[in-house]
N, CA and C atoms as an extended XYZ file, in Angstrom:
540
Properties=species:S:1:pos:R:3:atomname:S:1:resname:S:1:resid:I:1 pbc="F F F"
N       -57.407      -22.285       97.579 N   UNK     1
C       -56.839      -23.599       97.844 CA  UNK     1
C       -55.724      -23.902       96.826 C   UNK     1
N       -55.921      -23.474       95.579 N   UNK     2
C       -54.913      -23.715       94.541 CA  UNK     2
C       -53.596      -23.028       94.887 C   UNK     2
N       -53.678      -21.769       95.375 N   UNK     3
C       -52.464      -21.045       95.754 CA  UNK     3
C       -51.734      -21.742       96.886 C   UNK     3
N       -52.483      -22.315       97.834 N   UNK     4
C       -51.867      -23.047       98.945 CA  UNK     4
C       -51.090      -24.241       98.396 C   UNK     4
N       -51.675      -24.946       97.432 N   UNK     5
C       -50.995      -26.092       96.827 CA  UNK     5
C       -49.724      -25.684       96.114 C   UNK     5
N       -49.772      -24.555       95.412 N   UNK     6
C       -48.583      -24.057       94.720 CA  UNK     6
C       -47.522      -23.657       95.728 C   UNK     6
N       -47.938      -22.995       96.825 N   UNK     7
C       -46.985      -22.609       97.869 CA  UNK     7
C       -46.340      -23.839       98.515 C   UNK     7
N       -47.140      -24.859       98.784 N   UNK     8
C       -46.608      -26.090       99.374 CA  UNK     8
C       -45.601      -26.742       98.434 C   UNK     8
N       -45.928      -26.788       97.156 N   UNK     9
C       -45.026      -27.396       96.178 CA  UNK     9
C       -43.729      -26.597       96.047 C   UNK     9
N       -43.845      -25.289       96.033 N   UNK    10
C       -42.659      -24.433       95.952 CA  UNK    10
C       -41.763      -24.639       97.175 C   UNK    10
N       -42.369      -24.687       98.354 N   UNK    11
C       -41.600      -24.932       99.575 CA  UNK    11
C       -40.969      -26.318       99.526 C   UNK    11
N       -41.703      -27.287       98.984 N   UNK    12
C       -41.154      -28.636       98.877 CA  UNK    12
C       -39.894      -28.644       98.013 C   UNK    12
N       -39.907      -27.933       96.866 N   UNK    13
C       -38.709      -27.903       96.002 CA  UNK    13
C       -37.532      -27.293       96.759 C   UNK    13
N       -37.789      -26.246       97.552 N   UNK    14
C       -36.712      -25.642       98.355 CA  UNK    14
C       -36.149      -26.651       99.349 C   UNK    14
N       -37.027      -27.400       99.979 N   UNK    15
C       -36.585      -28.415      100.942 CA  UNK    15
C       -35.760      -29.488      100.240 C   UNK    15
N       -36.188      -29.888       99.059 N   UNK    16
C       -35.417      -30.879       98.301 CA  UNK    16
C       -34.011      -30.399       97.996 C   UNK    16
N       -33.881      -29.130       97.588 N   UNK    17
C       -32.556      -28.565       97.321 CA  UNK    17
C       -31.731      -28.493       98.599 C   UNK    17
N       -32.369      -28.070       99.694 N   UNK    18
C       -31.657      -27.967      100.964 CA  UNK    18
C       -31.161      -29.337      101.425 C   UNK    18
N       -31.983      -30.367      101.252 N   UNK    19
C       -31.562      -31.726      101.619 CA  UNK    19
C       -30.376      -32.156      100.773 C   UNK    19
N       -30.420      -31.835       99.479 N   UNK    20
C       -29.309      -32.184       98.594 CA  UNK    20
C       -28.033      -31.438       99.013 C   UNK    20
N       -28.172      -30.147       99.316 N   UNK    21
C       -27.020      -29.365       99.755 CA  UNK    21
C       -26.419      -29.925      101.044 C   UNK    21
N       -27.292      -30.231      102.011 N   UNK    22
C       -26.827      -30.757      103.283 CA  UNK    22
C       -26.088      -32.077      103.083 C   UNK    22
N       -26.665      -32.957      102.308 N   UNK    23
C       -26.029      -34.251      102.054 CA  UNK    23
C       -24.662      -34.050      101.402 C   UNK    23
N       -24.596      -33.152      100.449 N   UNK    24
C       -23.333      -32.873       99.760 CA  UNK    24
C       -22.295      -32.302      100.730 C   UNK    24
N       -22.702      -31.339      101.559 N   UNK    25
C       -21.768      -30.728      102.512 CA  UNK    25
C       -21.269      -31.739      103.536 C   UNK    25
N       -22.181      -32.521      104.079 N   UNK    26
C       -21.802      -33.498      105.103 CA  UNK    26
C       -20.894      -34.564      104.509 C   UNK    26
N       -21.195      -34.989      103.306 N   UNK    27
C       -20.381      -36.027      102.671 CA  UNK    27
C       -18.942      -35.559      102.468 C   UNK    27
N       -18.743      -34.268      102.232 N   UNK    28
C       -17.386      -33.742      102.013 CA  UNK    28
C       -16.608      -33.548      103.307 C   UNK    28
N       -17.284      -33.648      104.463 N   UNK    29
C       -16.571      -33.524      105.730 CA  UNK    29
C       -15.825      -34.823      106.023 C   UNK    29
N       -14.597      -34.712      106.480 N   UNK    30
C       -13.880      -35.932      106.856 CA  UNK    30
C       -14.520      -36.579      108.088 C   UNK    30
N       -14.458      -37.894      108.153 N   UNK    31
C       -14.999      -38.616      109.307 CA  UNK    31
C       -14.173      -38.347      110.563 C   UNK    31
N       -12.894      -38.114      110.390 N   UNK    32
C       -11.980      -37.907      111.513 CA  UNK    32
C       -11.449      -36.482      111.450 C   UNK    32
N       -11.449      -35.840      112.590 N   UNK    33
C       -10.932      -34.474      112.685 CA  UNK    33
C        -9.950      -34.418      113.850 C   UNK    33
N        -8.734      -34.053      113.548 N   UNK    34
C        -7.694      -34.058      114.578 CA  UNK    34
C        -7.862      -32.947      115.607 C   UNK    34
N        -8.502      -31.832      115.246 N   UNK    35
C        -8.654      -30.745      116.221 CA  UNK    35
C        -9.812      -31.001      117.193 C   UNK    35
N       -10.706      -31.904      116.871 N   UNK    36
C       -11.808      -32.334      117.719 CA  UNK    36
C       -12.732      -31.193      118.159 C   UNK    36
N       -12.818      -30.151      117.336 N   UNK    37
C       -13.747      -29.048      117.572 CA  UNK    37
C       -14.983      -29.330      116.722 C   UNK    37
N       -16.014      -29.918      117.346 N   UNK    38
C       -17.174      -30.389      116.585 CA  UNK    38
C       -17.928      -29.254      115.898 C   UNK    38
N       -18.019      -28.104      116.558 N   UNK    39
C       -18.692      -26.964      115.933 CA  UNK    39
C       -17.970      -26.520      114.675 C   UNK    39
N       -16.656      -26.369      114.784 N   UNK    40
C       -15.867      -25.964      113.620 CA  UNK    40
C       -15.923      -27.038      112.532 C   UNK    40
N       -15.940      -28.290      112.936 N   UNK    41
C       -15.995      -29.390      111.971 CA  UNK    41
C       -17.295      -29.331      111.171 C   UNK    41
N       -18.425      -29.186      111.850 N   UNK    42
C       -19.719      -29.142      111.170 CA  UNK    42
C       -19.891      -27.864      110.351 C   UNK    42
N       -19.161      -26.833      110.709 N   UNK    43
C       -19.205      -25.596      109.930 CA  UNK    43
C       -18.160      -25.606      108.822 C   UNK    43
N       -17.346      -26.664      108.770 N   UNK    44
C       -16.347      -26.797      107.715 CA  UNK    44
C       -15.210      -25.804      107.821 C   UNK    44
N       -14.926      -25.321      109.038 N   UNK    45
C       -13.887      -24.310      109.189 CA  UNK    45
C       -12.681      -24.777      110.003 C   UNK    45
N       -12.677      -26.042      110.414 N   UNK    46
C       -11.485      -26.520      111.117 CA  UNK    46
C       -10.407      -26.855      110.082 C   UNK    46
N        -9.180      -26.984      110.522 N   UNK    47
C        -8.064      -27.120      109.586 CA  UNK    47
C        -8.137      -28.385      108.732 C   UNK    47
N        -8.775      -29.436      109.215 N   UNK    48
C        -8.821      -30.659      108.416 CA  UNK    48
C        -9.933      -30.637      107.365 C   UNK    48
N       -10.876      -29.711      107.479 N   UNK    49
C       -12.016      -29.660      106.554 CA  UNK    49
C       -11.733      -28.857      105.294 C   UNK    49
N       -10.813      -27.909      105.366 N   UNK    50
C       -10.538      -27.006      104.255 CA  UNK    50
C       -11.776      -26.234      103.830 C   UNK    50
N       -12.710      -26.050      104.721 N   UNK    51
C       -13.930      -25.285      104.426 CA  UNK    51
C       -14.851      -26.025      103.479 C   UNK    51
N       -16.080      -25.578      103.428 N   UNK    52
C       -17.039      -26.133      102.479 CA  UNK    52
C       -16.848      -25.434      101.150 C   UNK    52
N       -16.736      -26.208      100.117 N   UNK    53
C       -16.708      -25.630       98.781 CA  UNK    53
C       -18.148      -25.534       98.292 C   UNK    53
N       -18.482      -24.467       97.559 N   UNK    54
C       -19.859      -24.378       97.069 CA  UNK    54
C       -20.172      -25.534       96.129 C   UNK    54
N       -21.418      -26.002       96.167 N   UNK    55
C       -21.790      -27.075       95.261 CA  UNK    55
C       -21.849      -26.526       93.847 C   UNK    55
N       -21.603      -27.393       92.881 N   UNK    56
C       -21.434      -26.958       91.500 CA  UNK    56
C       -22.723      -26.468       90.862 C   UNK    56
N       -23.844      -27.099       91.161 N   UNK    57
C       -25.098      -26.727       90.542 CA  UNK    57
C       -26.106      -26.350       91.597 C   UNK    57
N       -27.159      -25.695       91.181 N   UNK    58
C       -28.234      -25.359       92.104 CA  UNK    58
C       -28.089      -23.955       92.628 C   UNK    58
N       -28.936      -23.591       93.574 N   UNK    59
C       -28.899      -22.243       94.132 CA  UNK    59
C       -27.541      -21.952       94.762 C   UNK    59
N       -27.023      -20.779       94.504 N   UNK    60
C       -25.692      -20.419       95.005 CA  UNK    60
C       -25.787      -20.031       96.474 C   UNK    60
N       -25.445      -20.947       97.338 N   UNK    61
C       -25.417      -20.684       98.776 CA  UNK    61
C       -24.092      -21.190       99.298 C   UNK    61
N       -23.411      -20.339      100.017 N   UNK    62
C       -22.164      -20.778      100.617 CA  UNK    62
C       -22.373      -20.836      102.116 C   UNK    62
N       -23.142      -21.828      102.547 N   UNK    63
C       -23.433      -22.007      103.951 CA  UNK    63
C       -22.754      -23.262      104.445 C   UNK    63
N       -22.836      -23.466      105.723 N   UNK    64
C       -22.284      -24.666      106.310 CA  UNK    64
C       -23.421      -25.585      106.743 C   UNK    64
N       -23.075      -26.736      107.268 N   UNK    65
C       -24.071      -27.739      107.670 CA  UNK    65
C       -25.031      -27.199      108.722 C   UNK    65
N       -24.511      -26.483      109.699 N   UNK    66
C       -25.336      -25.980      110.794 CA  UNK    66
C       -26.376      -24.994      110.265 C   UNK    66
N       -25.972      -24.084      109.390 N   UNK    67
C       -26.912      -23.110      108.820 CA  UNK    67
C       -27.959      -23.809      107.954 C   UNK    67
N       -27.545      -24.802      107.195 N   UNK    68
C       -28.482      -25.526      106.340 CA  UNK    68
C       -29.466      -26.332      107.180 C   UNK    68
N       -28.999      -26.947      108.257 N   UNK    69
C       -29.891      -27.685      109.160 CA  UNK    69
C       -30.918      -26.731      109.771 C   UNK    69
N       -30.484      -25.548      110.174 N   UNK    70
C       -31.415      -24.569      110.753 CA  UNK    70
C       -32.463      -24.144      109.722 C   UNK    70
N       -32.037      -23.910      108.492 N   UNK    71
C       -32.980      -23.520      107.443 CA  UNK    71
C       -33.945      -24.659      107.137 C   UNK    71
N       -33.439      -25.885      107.078 N   UNK    72
C       -34.287      -27.052      106.833 CA  UNK    72
C       -35.307      -27.233      107.961 C   UNK    72
N       -34.867      -27.056      109.197 N   UNK    73
C       -35.779      -27.192      110.344 CA  UNK    73
C       -36.941      -26.214      110.193 C   UNK    73
N       -36.638      -24.985      109.859 N   UNK    74
C       -37.673      -23.972      109.691 CA  UNK    74
C       -38.601      -24.327      108.535 C   UNK    74
N       -38.032      -24.664      107.390 N   UNK    75
C       -38.845      -24.964      106.209 CA  UNK    75
C       -39.705      -26.208      106.408 C   UNK    75
N       -39.168      -27.226      107.051 N   UNK    76
C       -39.954      -28.438      107.305 CA  UNK    76
C       -41.099      -28.161      108.287 C   UNK    76
N       -40.859      -27.328      109.278 N   UNK    77
C       -41.910      -26.966      110.230 CA  UNK    77
C       -43.023      -26.200      109.515 C   UNK    77
N       -42.644      -25.253      108.672 N   UNK    78
C       -43.635      -24.489      107.910 CA  UNK    78
C       -44.423      -25.417      106.993 C   UNK    78
N       -43.720      -26.305      106.293 N   UNK    79
C       -44.395      -27.225      105.379 CA  UNK    79
C       -45.375      -28.118      106.134 C   UNK    79
N       -44.956      -28.669      107.250 N   UNK    80
C       -45.834      -29.548      108.029 CA  UNK    80
C       -47.074      -28.789      108.514 C   UNK    80
N       -46.882      -27.573      109.008 N   UNK    81
C       -48.017      -26.770      109.482 CA  UNK    81
C       -48.950      -26.394      108.336 C   UNK    81
N       -48.383      -25.959      107.218 N   UNK    82
C       -49.206      -25.578      106.067 CA  UNK    82
C       -49.935      -26.780      105.489 C   UNK    82
N       -49.256      -27.931      105.447 N   UNK    83
C       -49.904      -29.135      104.931 CA  UNK    83
C       -51.087      -29.516      105.812 C   UNK    83
N       -50.889      -29.442      107.113 N   UNK    84
C       -51.972      -29.770      108.041 CA  UNK    84
C       -53.146      -28.805      107.863 C   UNK    84
N       -52.838      -27.521      107.696 N   UNK    85
C       -53.897      -26.525      107.493 CA  UNK    85
C       -54.654      -26.774      106.189 C   UNK    85
N       -53.942      -27.145      105.145 N   UNK    86
C       -54.577      -27.353      103.835 CA  UNK    86
C       -55.319      -28.675      103.765 C   UNK    86
N       -54.799      -29.701      104.411 N   UNK    87
C       -55.405      -31.027      104.267 CA  UNK    87
C       -56.709      -31.161      105.048 C   UNK    87
N       -56.870      -30.443      106.138 N   UNK    88
C       -58.098      -30.522      106.922 CA  UNK    88
C       -59.341      -30.161      106.121 C   UNK    88
N       -59.380      -28.961      105.500 N   UNK    89
C       -60.553      -28.602      104.700 CA  UNK    89
C       -60.785      -29.534      103.507 C   UNK    89
N       -59.715      -30.017      102.901 N   UNK    90
C       -59.858      -30.919      101.751 CA  UNK    90
C       -60.465      -32.242      102.205 C   UNK    90
N       -60.018      -32.759      103.351 N   UNK    91
C       -60.590      -34.006      103.860 CA  UNK    91
C       -62.067      -33.840      104.189 C   UNK    91
N       -62.441      -32.701      104.782 N   UNK    92
C       -63.851      -32.457      105.113 CA  UNK    92
C       -64.686      -32.353      103.838 C   UNK    92
N       -64.175      -31.681      102.835 N   UNK    93
C       -64.858      -31.556      101.558 CA  UNK    93
C       -65.027      -32.924      100.914 C   UNK    93
N       -63.988      -33.728      101.017 N   UNK    94
C       -64.015      -35.062      100.428 CA  UNK    94
C       -65.096      -35.936      101.055 C   UNK    94
N       -65.302      -35.807      102.365 N   UNK    95
C       -66.330      -36.605      103.023 CA  UNK    95
C       -67.714      -36.284      102.468 C   UNK    95
N       -67.928      -35.017      102.173 N   UNK    96
C       -69.212      -34.615      101.614 CA  UNK    96
C       -69.416      -35.245      100.237 C   UNK    96
N       -68.387      -35.247       99.406 N   UNK    97
C       -68.495      -35.783       98.051 CA  UNK    97
C       -68.386      -37.305       98.027 C   UNK    97
N       -67.860      -37.890       99.079 N   UNK    98
C       -67.734      -39.333       99.137 CA  UNK    98
C       -66.617      -39.893       98.281 C   UNK    98
N       -65.669      -39.066       97.894 N   UNK    99
C       -64.551      -39.534       97.076 CA  UNK    99
C       -63.424      -40.028       97.983 C   UNK    99
N       -63.036      -41.251       97.767 N   UNK   100
C       -62.000      -41.858       98.593 CA  UNK   100
C       -60.602      -41.530       98.071 C   UNK   100
N       -60.472      -41.340       96.784 N   UNK   101
C       -59.159      -41.141       96.167 CA  UNK   101
C       -58.430      -39.923       96.732 C   UNK   101
N       -59.131      -38.835       96.931 N   UNK   102
C       -58.516      -37.629       97.472 CA  UNK   102
C       -58.031      -37.857       98.899 C   UNK   102
N       -58.837      -38.515       99.707 N   UNK   103
C       -58.412      -38.820      101.083 CA  UNK   103
C       -57.206      -39.731      101.092 C   UNK   103
N       -57.183      -40.710      100.203 N   UNK   104
C       -56.040      -41.615      100.105 CA  UNK   104
C       -54.779      -40.831       99.756 C   UNK   104
N       -54.896      -39.897       98.819 N   UNK   105
C       -53.757      -39.065       98.432 CA  UNK   105
C       -53.233      -38.230       99.587 C   UNK   105
N       -54.157      -37.660      100.358 N   UNK   106
C       -53.749      -36.864      101.518 CA  UNK   106
C       -53.056      -37.740      102.548 C   UNK   106
N       -53.600      -38.930      102.791 N   UNK   107
C       -52.988      -39.853      103.744 CA  UNK   107
C       -51.578      -40.236      103.295 C   UNK   107
N       -51.420      -40.564      102.022 N   UNK   108
C       -50.104      -40.955      101.513 CA  UNK   108
C       -49.118      -39.795      101.562 C   UNK   108
N       -49.588      -38.593      101.226 N   UNK   109
C       -48.718      -37.416      101.298 CA  UNK   109
C       -48.295      -37.144      102.740 C   UNK   109
N       -49.234      -37.283      103.674 N   UNK   110
C       -48.908      -37.083      105.091 CA  UNK   110
C       -47.890      -38.124      105.558 C   UNK   110
N       -48.031      -39.353      105.097 N   UNK   111
C       -47.084      -40.410      105.446 CA  UNK   111
C       -45.696      -40.100      104.876 C   UNK   111
N       -45.635      -39.656      103.627 N   UNK   112
C       -44.348      -39.283      103.015 CA  UNK   112
C       -43.697      -38.140      103.777 C   UNK   112
N       -44.498      -37.130      104.122 N   UNK   113
C       -43.970      -35.994      104.868 CA  UNK   113
C       -43.442      -36.448      106.228 C   UNK   113
N       -44.145      -37.353      106.883 N   UNK   114
C       -43.690      -37.855      108.180 CA  UNK   114
C       -42.364      -38.590      108.048 C   UNK   114
N       -42.167      -39.328      106.970 N   UNK   115
C       -40.894      -40.022      106.762 CA  UNK   115
C       -39.750      -39.029      106.598 C   UNK   115
N       -40.003      -37.922      105.898 N   UNK   116
C       -38.990      -36.881      105.751 CA  UNK   116
C       -38.699      -36.241      107.107 C   UNK   116
N       -39.747      -35.938      107.859 N   UNK   117
C       -39.562      -35.346      109.191 CA  UNK   117
C       -38.788      -36.282      110.108 C   UNK   117
N       -39.084      -37.580      110.052 N   UNK   118
C       -38.364      -38.559      110.881 CA  UNK   118
C       -36.892      -38.640      110.482 C   UNK   118
N       -36.619      -38.623      109.180 N   UNK   119
C       -35.221      -38.670      108.704 CA  UNK   119
C       -34.472      -37.426      109.182 C   UNK   119
N       -35.121      -36.268      109.110 N   UNK   120
C       -34.485      -35.036      109.568 CA  UNK   120
C       -34.230      -35.082      111.077 C   UNK   120
N       -35.180      -35.623      111.816 N   UNK   121
C       -35.009      -35.743      113.276 CA  UNK   121
C       -33.795      -36.611      113.596 C   UNK   121
N       -33.607      -37.693      112.838 N   UNK   122
C       -32.433      -38.557      113.069 CA  UNK   122
C       -31.138      -37.792      112.796 C   UNK   122
N       -31.154      -36.894      111.818 N   UNK   123
C       -29.965      -36.070      111.550 CA  UNK   123
C       -29.678      -35.176      112.742 C   UNK   123
N       -30.691      -34.469      113.219 N   UNK   124
C       -30.458      -33.532      114.326 CA  UNK   124
C       -30.032      -34.261      115.594 C   UNK   124
N       -30.581      -35.444      115.828 N   UNK   125
C       -30.151      -36.236      116.990 CA  UNK   125
C       -28.706      -36.687      116.831 C   UNK   125
N       -28.312      -37.050      115.629 N   UNK   126
C       -26.926      -37.470      115.385 CA  UNK   126
C       -25.967      -36.296      115.540 C   UNK   126
N       -26.383      -35.123      115.085 N   UNK   127
C       -25.550      -33.929      115.254 CA  UNK   127
C       -25.367      -33.635      116.747 C   UNK   127
N       -26.444      -33.731      117.515 N   UNK   128
C       -26.337      -33.510      118.964 CA  UNK   128
C       -25.392      -34.531      119.592 C   UNK   128
N       -25.498      -35.785      119.177 N   UNK   129
C       -24.602      -36.825      119.683 CA  UNK   129
C       -23.155      -36.561      119.309 C   UNK   129
N       -22.937      -36.096      118.084 N   UNK   130
C       -21.594      -35.776      117.611 CA  UNK   130
C       -21.001      -34.630      118.418 C   UNK   130
N       -21.801      -33.642      118.725 N   UNK   131
C       -21.310      -32.501      119.510 CA  UNK   131
C       -20.956      -32.892      120.939 C   UNK   131
N       -21.693      -33.844      121.496 N   UNK   132
C       -21.425      -34.272      122.870 CA  UNK   132
C       -20.262      -35.253      122.944 C   UNK   132
N       -20.145      -36.118      121.963 N   UNK   133
C       -19.145      -37.178      122.019 CA  UNK   133
C       -18.553      -37.358      120.634 C   UNK   133
N       -17.587      -36.522      120.314 N   UNK   134
C       -16.997      -36.594      118.992 CA  UNK   134
C       -16.482      -38.010      118.729 C   UNK   134
N       -16.979      -38.598      117.655 N   UNK   135
C       -16.458      -39.900      117.250 CA  UNK   135
C       -16.719      -40.104      115.769 C   UNK   135
N       -15.930      -40.967      115.185 N   UNK   136
C       -16.098      -41.317      113.779 CA  UNK   136
C       -17.479      -41.935      113.567 C   UNK   136
N       -17.914      -42.753      114.504 N   UNK   137
C       -19.223      -43.403      114.396 CA  UNK   137
C       -20.334      -42.373      114.333 C   UNK   137
N       -20.258      -41.339      115.165 N   UNK   138
C       -21.289      -40.293      115.157 CA  UNK   138
C       -21.291      -39.538      113.834 C   UNK   138
N       -20.116      -39.230      113.302 N   UNK   139
C       -20.041      -38.526      112.022 CA  UNK   139
C       -20.615      -39.395      110.911 C   UNK   139
N       -20.318      -40.670      110.955 N   UNK   140
C       -20.856      -41.579      109.946 CA  UNK   140
C       -22.373      -41.702      110.060 C   UNK   140
N       -22.905      -41.623      111.273 N   UNK   141
C       -24.366      -41.628      111.457 CA  UNK   141
C       -24.993      -40.402      110.801 C   UNK   141
N       -24.377      -39.252      111.011 N   UNK   142
C       -24.887      -38.027      110.384 CA  UNK   142
C       -24.934      -38.221      108.867 C   UNK   142
N       -23.860      -38.736      108.309 N   UNK   143
C       -23.801      -38.945      106.863 CA  UNK   143
C       -24.877      -39.931      106.397 C   UNK   143
N       -25.040      -41.004      107.126 N   UNK   144
C       -26.036      -42.018      106.757 CA  UNK   144
C       -27.452      -41.427      106.823 C   UNK   144
N       -27.737      -40.657      107.863 N   UNK   145
C       -29.070      -40.071      108.000 CA  UNK   145
C       -29.327      -38.989      106.955 C   UNK   145
N       -28.282      -38.280      106.543 N   UNK   146
C       -28.443      -37.306      105.453 CA  UNK   146
C       -28.821      -38.024      104.152 C   UNK   146
N       -28.203      -39.150      103.900 N   UNK   147
C       -28.544      -39.930      102.704 CA  UNK   147
C       -29.986      -40.430      102.794 C   UNK   147
N       -30.413      -40.858      103.981 N   UNK   148
C       -31.806      -41.294      104.171 CA  UNK   148
C       -32.779      -40.155      103.878 C   UNK   148
N       -32.456      -38.950      104.353 N   UNK   149
C       -33.301      -37.785      104.085 CA  UNK   149
C       -33.368      -37.514      102.587 C   UNK   149
N       -32.224      -37.525      101.942 N   UNK   150
C       -32.189      -37.261      100.504 CA  UNK   150
C       -32.980      -38.312       99.736 C   UNK   150
N       -32.860      -39.561      100.118 N   UNK   151
C       -33.610      -40.626       99.438 CA  UNK   151
C       -35.112      -40.465       99.649 C   UNK   151
N       -35.528      -40.060      100.848 N   UNK   152
C       -36.958      -39.817      101.100 CA  UNK   152
C       -37.452      -38.667      100.222 C   UNK   152
N       -36.656      -37.629      100.082 N   UNK   153
C       -37.020      -36.508       99.209 CA  UNK   153
C       -37.093      -36.953       97.752 C   UNK   153
N       -36.133      -37.736       97.316 N   UNK   154
C       -36.140      -38.221       95.928 CA  UNK   154
C       -37.351      -39.111       95.655 C   UNK   154
N       -37.735      -39.919       96.619 N   UNK   155
C       -38.901      -40.787       96.443 CA  UNK   155
C       -40.156      -39.943       96.234 C   UNK   155
N       -40.300      -38.891       97.017 N   UNK   156
C       -41.455      -38.005       96.858 CA  UNK   156
C       -41.402      -37.316       95.500 C   UNK   156
N       -40.220      -36.879       95.099 N   UNK   157
C       -40.092      -36.234       93.785 CA  UNK   157
C       -40.500      -37.183       92.669 C   UNK   157
N       -40.093      -38.449       92.783 N   UNK   158
C       -40.483      -39.426       91.758 CA  UNK   158
C       -42.001      -39.567       91.713 C   UNK   158
N       -42.620      -39.583       92.861 N   UNK   159
C       -44.082      -39.682       92.915 CA  UNK   159
C       -44.737      -38.439       92.337 C   UNK   159
N       -44.195      -37.264       92.646 N   UNK   160
C       -44.775      -36.022       92.138 CA  UNK   160
C       -44.595      -35.876       90.630 C   UNK   160
N       -43.467      -36.321       90.139 N   UNK   161
C       -43.129      -36.088       88.733 CA  UNK   161
C       -43.271      -37.318       87.858 C   UNK   161
N       -43.602      -38.442       88.423 N   UNK   162
C       -43.824      -39.640       87.634 CA  UNK   162
C       -42.590      -40.174       86.938 C   UNK   162
N       -41.415      -40.000       87.545 N   UNK   163
C       -40.169      -40.567       87.018 CA  UNK   163
C       -39.803      -40.061       85.634 C   UNK   163
N       -40.303      -38.918       85.199 N   UNK   164
C       -39.953      -38.419       83.874 CA  UNK   164
C       -38.665      -37.633       83.971 C   UNK   164
N       -37.676      -38.083       83.217 N   UNK   165
C       -36.376      -37.428       83.206 CA  UNK   165
C       -36.193      -36.693       81.884 C   UNK   165
N       -35.403      -35.624       81.939 N   UNK   166
C       -35.041      -34.939       80.710 CA  UNK   166
C       -34.118      -35.832       79.893 C   UNK   166
N       -34.237      -35.755       78.578 N   UNK   167
C       -33.383      -36.546       77.685 CA  UNK   167
C       -31.911      -36.249       77.978 C   UNK   167
N       -31.108      -37.293       78.104 N   UNK   168
C       -29.663      -37.152       78.269 CA  UNK   168
C       -29.243      -36.512       79.577 C   UNK   168
N       -30.088      -36.542       80.589 N   UNK   169
C       -29.761      -35.907       81.854 CA  UNK   169
C       -30.010      -36.873       82.997 C   UNK   169
N       -29.282      -36.673       84.077 N   UNK   170
C       -29.548      -37.471       85.266 CA  UNK   170
C       -30.413      -36.678       86.248 C   UNK   170
N       -31.096      -35.645       85.749 N   UNK   171
C       -31.962      -34.820       86.589 CA  UNK   171
C       -33.394      -34.948       86.102 C   UNK   171
N       -34.318      -34.933       87.065 N   UNK   172
C       -35.726      -34.971       86.689 CA  UNK   172
C       -36.228      -33.555       86.474 C   UNK   172
N       -37.506      -33.380       86.216 N   UNK   173
C       -38.048      -32.059       85.911 CA  UNK   173
C       -37.918      -31.081       87.071 C   UNK   173
N       -37.727      -31.555       88.287 N   UNK   174
C       -37.561      -30.644       89.418 CA  UNK   174
C       -36.175      -30.038       89.434 C   UNK   174
N       -35.241      -30.644       88.699 N   UNK   175
C       -33.854      -30.187       88.739 CA  UNK   175
C       -33.033      -30.916       89.771 C   UNK   175
N       -33.672      -31.691       90.659 N   UNK   176
C       -32.936      -32.436       91.680 CA  UNK   176
C       -32.324      -33.683       91.062 C   UNK   176
N       -31.178      -34.105       91.536 N   UNK   177
C       -30.562      -35.317       90.999 CA  UNK   177
C       -31.522      -36.483       91.084 C   UNK   177
N       -31.509      -37.276       90.074 N   UNK   178
C       -32.360      -38.448       89.991 CA  UNK   178
C       -31.732      -39.574       90.813 C   UNK   178
N       -32.542      -40.311       91.533 N   UNK   179
C       -32.030      -41.417       92.343 CA  UNK   179
C       -31.352      -42.428       91.458 C   UNK   179
N       -30.217      -42.901       91.919 N   UNK   180
C       -29.440      -43.856       91.129 CA  UNK   180
C       -30.037      -45.246       91.207 C   UNK   180
């Protein structure tokens, strides 16, 4: 059970980085694209985007929004499935011991995970809308939903790490940017 918890936490840190990368990439995309090629725009390869520049810190990945969304979709699905598999036996064990605190923690963690999944779903729906009907409003929705996803991830990180920041840094112990 301990290894499962470590695996879940490790996957969570990867998801946090991916959310940060996605938010950074999407934010650098212009709201308006004169070539109106939505696929090229989201991949950062149309003439108005000047390509995605790699982010300055964190894992070195030179991917585009579409690739990062695909990776996030996979990682979030794995995390949700693994969390469900791990939480079932823990809840059953908890009933035997009569401890409410562990069940409360599982419920709160499941609620946090659902908020992240919902934020990600809003991103994918906005991307689909943008691809069907290119508009500034759709691009701005994608950006807004990416920020919502990042904020949900940061909230969970604060809960996991207890808001402890390194001295003189705007990063918490996970390495993810600290919420402003």
